[in-house]
N, C-alpha and C positions, 0 to 999 in steps of 0.2 A: 176343151177349146171353146166349146159353146158358151160355158160360163164366162170364160175371159172375153169373149166377143160381146156377151151381153153387158159385162162390166163396162168395157170400152165405150159401147154404144151409150150406156146410161151416163158415163162421164161426159162424153161429146154432147149430149143433150143438156146436161147441166152447164157446161161451158157455153154453149150456144144460147141458152136462156139467160146467163149472166151477161154475156156480151150484148145481147139484145135489150136487156134492162138498162145497162150502162149507155147504150147508144140512143135508146129512144126515150127512157124515163128521166134520165139525167141530162144537164144539171137541173136542180131544182132548189131554189132558195126562195120560193114563192113569187107571186106577181110583182110587177113594177109598182111601186107606190103611187097613188093618185095625189101628186103634188104639183103646184104651180109656184115656181119661185120667183119672188118679186125682184126685179132688177133695180135695186136702188144704187145710187152713185157710190156709196161707201161699200156696198157689197161687191160691186164690179171692181172697184179699186183693190180690194182685198183680194179678190179673186185673180186679178192681174198679177199681183205680187207673188201669189202663191204658184200659179201655173207657170210663171216665168223665172222665179228665183228660188223656189223652195221644192215643190214637188216636180217642177221642171216639165210639165206636161208637153210644152211647146218644144222641148228638145227632141223628143221622139216624133211628134206629130208635125215636124216641119222637115224641110229639106236642109241638110247640113253639108257644108263645103269641106270635105275630108282632104283637100289639098292645103288646108290651112291648119295650124296648131289648134288642137281641141275641137276641130269641126264646128266652127261658128255657123250660125244660120245663114243659108244662101238667100239671095233676094228672091222674091216672088212666090215662095212656097209656104208662107206662114200659116200653119194649122192645117196645110193640105195633105199631110201624110206622106206615106210612100217609102220611109225608111225601111230597109229589109233586114231581117235577122235570119241569117242563112245557116245551112249545114256546115258551111266552111268556117263559121264563127263558133261553132260547137252547139248549135240549136238542132232539135230533132224534126227537122223540116225547115220550111221557109215561112216566115211570118212577117207580115207587113203592118206597119203602124197605119191605121185608117186615117181618112180626111176627117177632121172634127170641125170644120167650118159649117155654116148653114147649108152649104151645097149637099153635104151628106147627112147632117143631122136635122135638116128643116123639118122632116116629118117624124122626128123622135119627140116624145113628150119629155117633160123635165124628169118624170119618174123613171123612165127607160134609161136616160143618161145616168141618173143617180144610181139605179140598180147595176148598170155596166161598171161604173167608176168604183163601186164599194163592194160588189160581190162577184163580178166577172161573168155577167150573162148579158149578151146583147139584146137588141130589140126583138130579134126573131128567136129568142130563147136558147142561142147557141153559146157554148163556152168560149171564153177568151183565154189565150195562152197567158201564163202569168209572168211573160216579159213585161206586161202591163201590171203595175203595182196596185191591182185591186186589194191585195191581202194587207197593204199598208194603208191605203186611202180608207178602208172600211174600219180602220181604227182611229181615225181622225175625229174631230168635232163635226157634227152633221152640218153645223152652220158654215165652216170652212169649205165643205164639200158644195153646199149650196152656192157659196161665193164663187168657187171655180166655174160651176155650171153657168152662173149668171154672166160671168166674164166670157166663157166659150160662146155663149149665145150672141155676144156682141161682135165676134170676129167678122171681118170682111169675107165675103163668099168667094172661094177659090174653086173654080170648076176643074177638078182633077179626080179621075176615077182611079181607084186603087184595086190591084188583083186581090183575090181571096187568099187568105193564108193556106198553107198546104202541110199540115202536121203528118209525119210519117207514123206508119204502123209500129208499135201499139198505142203510140201517144194520141192518134186520132180517136181512140176509144178512152184512154186514160184521162184525156183533157176535160172530159165531161164530169170527172169526179173532183176536180180542182176547185171550182167556185164554191164559196161557202158564205154562210150568212155573216154580215157585218157585225163587229162588236165595237160600236162607237165609244169615244171617251169625250171628256170636256177639255177644251183648251185650258191648260193651267195658267195661274197668275204669272206674269213675268217676273213678279217678285221672288217667286220660288224658281230661281235660276236652273237648278238642276232638273226639276220636274218639266219645266219649259223646254229645256234643251232636250230631254228625252223625246218629248213630243215631237219636236222639230226633226230630230234624227231619225225618228220613224217615218215622218212625212217625206223626208229627203231620200230615205232608202240607202243610207250610207252602208248599213250592214250587209245589204244584198250583194254589193260589189267588193267590200272590204273584208271578205271572210272567204274561206275555203268552202267550195260547194261540191255536192254529189247529186248528178241528175238535176241540177237546178235548185236544190235545197241547201241552205246553210248547214254545214256540219257543226253540231253542237260542240262548244268549247273553242271554236275558232273565231267567234264574233269579233269583227273589227281588226283581226289580226293579219289581214291581207293574205294574198296568195291566189285570189280568183284569177284564172287565166283568160285572156281575151287574144283570141286567134286573128292574124292578119295575114296578108299575102307576103309580109316581110318578116314574120316570125311571131313570137308569142310575147305579150305584154302582161305582167302581173300586177295587181293592185298592191299598193303599199300597206304596211301595217301602221294603223292609225291609233293603237292603244298607246298608253303613257310609258311603255317600257323604254328606259333610258338608252339602251343601246341599239335595240332593233325597230323600236316605234318612233314617237313624236315626243317622248317624255322629257327631252330637253328643250322643247319649244315653249316659249312664253306664250301668254295669250295674245299679246300684241303681234308676235311672229306668226301665230296661227291666222289671225284676222288679215294680216298683211299678205299672206300667200293667197288668199281668196281675192283680195282687192287689186291684185296686179293687173288684172283684166278690165278693172272698173274705170280706169283712167279714160277720159273722153278721147284722149289722143292714141289710145292703144290700138294697134293693128296686129292681128293674129299672124305670126310669121308663117311663110310658106314652108310645107314639108317637103324636102327634096325626096325625088325618087329613090326607093330603097330605104328610107329612113321610117322609124316607127312613130306613130302618132298616138295620142291618148283618147279614149272614149269619155274621159272625164270632161263634163260640159262647163269647163272654168268660165267662159264668157257669160253663162247664165248665173252660176252661183256667186259670181263677183258682185251682183247687185243685191245679195242678201243683206239685210240690214246688220250693222255692227253688233248691235245688242243680241241678235239672233245667233250670229257666229260665235259670240261670247258665250251664251247660253250652251250651245253645242259643245264648245271647249269644256265648260264647266261639267257638262254630263260625261264627256269622255274621261274626265278625271276620276270618275266614280267607277268606270269599267275596269275589271282586272287586267293588268298589263300582261301581254302574251310576248314571250320570248320567241320571237319568229323572224329570222332574217330571210326577207324576200329577194330573191334574184329577180330584179324587175324586168329585165329584157332578155330574150334569147333570140338573136337575128337568125334568119336562115343563111346557111353557108352560100357564099357566092359561087355560082357555077362558071 
């Protein structure tokens, strides 16, 4: 019994040491770079396009009106954060999108913002939960990240304080292992439509939602095949299959039909319809992606044509039974 006790005590010491290391020594991707990003007109314009229509930073970091279809932005909270990702939605805790206007980021250096966006570590050295797509943004061209930061720096200040996120155990430890060093790429030529489309589809994060996941990670072999579940008070919504399978995906869609689906919300007269009580809404930010350039949508369509079709019939909605 004494031997067993000693072994157990040793194991507890090892576990305690490991937990201490994970909690105190991680995350560690190095210091924030010492950079000062010049805010040129062209860079700000590029950043505005990316942040609003491609990476859609402003989608999560603004207030959305969920009483309307696709949750368009509500007035007054542009960049102010506050969107909550909760246990009821399937997250391991409660995570809040932070305020990214100068009210919150005014004392951050450009390098600290760059590190947060591309590696997942904030100004104070704390790990960000990967509902923030730093794993994708760290694969973009550095110049595009600079452009996004230049644009964010120009946002009007919104005085709004956001609660601290509260990950549950054991994620409050595991989260420190999630940040990693960036692996930047170069923006492909638009003439290489497939490579350009692949770059854009990474930046948009389509695969993150249009695949099956397990504990937040995409299950290999399900990429773009749909089936990710989004829980809501009224039931479960699943993402569609966007591979080119002709029966269960979008294989019968022409390029023109693909682009047109996005452009429905781009009409200046478009008004998001009201979602009636008890009806399902979609988390897909159609009103933001609607402003993506046609050539960019065409490039994404071209890339999707290179992805292996997956035969996966998705049951899109399961409403809760009425009581």
